[in-house]
N, C-alpha and C positions, 0 to 999 in steps of 0.2 A: 705560137704567139703567146707568149707566156702573163699573167696579170701578179699585180705587187697589190700590198693590202695599202691603201691608204697612211700616208704618214700620222702620228700620233699631233695632235695638236696641243700647243702649250697652253696650258691654262693661264690665261690674261691676269689674275688676281695676283697669283704668285709666280710667276715664270717658270714654272718647275720645279721650285723647293718646297714643295707642300709640305713640310713638318719640320718644324723646329724645337731643340729641348733650348726651355728656357728656367733656368736658374730660380730660385724662388730662395734664395739668400741662405746662407747657414748652412750647417753638416748634421747628417744625422750621427746613429752613435758608435760607427764604424770610422770616420770619417771621410764618407764620399759628399759631394754635394748633393742635395736636393734638387731634382729637378722634375718639367712636368713637358710632355711633348705635347705643343701646339698644333693643330691640319687645318690647310685653308679651308675655309668653309665655301668657294663655289667648286672645290676639285674633291675634296672629300679626304685627300689626303694622297691622291692618284697623282696627282702631276701633270693633268693630261684632260681637256674637257671632250667629248665627241661633236663629230662636226653637225655644222647646223646644216638641215635639208632644206634646200630653197623649195619653196610654197609659194606659187602664185596665183591672186586671187582671179575672178572670172575676167577677163577681159584685159588681163596687164601681161607686158611680155616679160620673160625671165633673161635676166642676161648674167652670166656666170665670170 
């Protein structure tokens, strides 16, 4: 039996589109648009989030 790694979980805040180029308006001396890159604050630009571990409190039942 072969094991597969768990699939990556898509970030709920950005839906996997973790970075975006935003124009600042105007152009620089060479005629290129001035842009900045904005990254998702939740996943820090990766587009995925780690799986949350299921932790049981004492005396409670865990269902997954």
